[in-house]
N, C-alpha and C positions, 0 to 999 in steps of 0.2 A: 518618483525617483527610483524606488525599489523595483518597479516594473522594468525600467530601463536597464538597471543592473542585471536583472534576471534575463532580459533579452540578450544582453551581451554574453551572458553565460551560455545560453542555449545556442547562440550562433557559433560557439567554439566546439559544439558537439555535432558530429556528422550523423545524419539520419541512419546510415548503414551501421554505425557503431551502436546506436541505440537499439536498432533491430536485433543485432547480434547479442547485445546484453540481455534483451528480453527473451531470446531463445535460450540463452545459457541459464536462465532462472528456472528452467524446467517446466515452464507453463505450457499448456496444450497449444498446439499450433494455431487453433482458431482464436484463442485469447491473444496470442502474440500478434496476429494479423489485425485484430480489432483495436488493440492498444496502439499498434503502429499507425493505424489510420488517424488516430488522435494527433499524431505529429504534424499532419498536414493542415490542421485547423488554424487559421490565422484570422486576425481582425485588424482593420485599419483604424489606427488611433493617432489623431493629430497629424495626419499626413504620413505616418510611418506604419509599416506593416509589422505587427507583432505576432510571434508564433505562440499564441496562448495555449494551444494544445500541447506543444512541446514543453512549454514551461510547466504545465500541470504534470505531465508525465515525468519530467526530470525531478520535480519536487517529490513525487512518489518514489522514484528511484533512490533519491537521497534518504527518504524515510526507511526504505527497505535496507539500504546499506548501513544505516545507523542502528538498525534493529535486526541483525542477521539471524539470531536464534528465534526471535519472535516470528519471522517470516518462515523459517524452517519448521517451527512448531505448527504454524497454520497449514503448511503443506502436508505435514504428517497427519494432522487432524482431518484434512480434506481427503487424504488417501484412506484413512480409517472409515470415514463416512461413505466413501465409494465402496469399500469392502463390505460394510454393513448392508448397503443397498443391494449388493450382489447375492446375499443369502436368499436361497429359494424360499418362496412363500412368506417368510417372516421379514425379509429385507425391506420391502415396501412399507410394511407396518412400523418397523423399528427406525427406519432411516429419518423420518421427520423429527424424531426426538433425539436419537443418538448421534445423528450427523452434526447438527449445530453444537451439541455438547462436546463431541470429539474435537471439533475445530476450536471451540472456546478453551478447552483444556490444553490443547496443543499451543495455542497462542499464549496463554498464561504461563505455561511451562517454559516456553521460549523466552518470554519476557523476564522470567526469574533468572534464567541463564544469562541473559544480557545484563541484568542488574548485578549478578554475582561477578561477572567479568569486569564490571565497572567498579567493583568494591563496595557496592551499596548494600544496605541491610535488607534482609528478606524476612517479612513477618510470616508467622505460621497461622494455621487454622483458617476458618472461613473469613475472618476479618482481613487477614493477609491476602486471601484470594480476591476479596472485594476491592481491597486497595489496589491490587495489581490491575484489575479490570478497569478501575477508574483512571489509573495512570495511563494505561494503553489508550483508552478512549480520549483522554485529555490530549495526549501527544498527537494521535492521529487526526482527530477532529480539529485540534488547534492548528495543525499544519494545513489541513484542508480549508479551514476558514480564512487563514492568512492568505493562502494562494487565491482563493476566490475573491476576497476583499480587494487585494491589490489588483487583480485582473479586471474586476468589474469597475473599480474606481478609475482605472486607466481607460476603459472603454467608455464610461460615462463622462469622462473629462473632454470628450471630443467637442 
């Protein structure tokens, strides 16, 4: 049932609109093209063609829209990682450690801004940082698991 509702939702979104939204996110063109190719992935389920790739992509778009500061924080962290890698001689040595750390810090900082905007309490210290990492992982992977479960249950129901 949920898969059918999601299918109705994605049918109302034009592929060109999705492509423009991906471009407006500031992603590199190569990433935009690869993500947009996902839109064309379909599967035949019970005699009906479902746009599974588009469903997955739209659910990711919903996540990004509901966590705007987290997404911006990830982008800032990724930019910092690229800058660290550009440092002559030391960049390639520092990037494997500082790159993921910069992205993680950016994501958590963005998540905290999102929490503050929602009026939720923010814990301090390392415990608060760990709580935020767990909340981010729970939200993101919960969404991913839900999407895959619904899509695979629909595909297996054939």
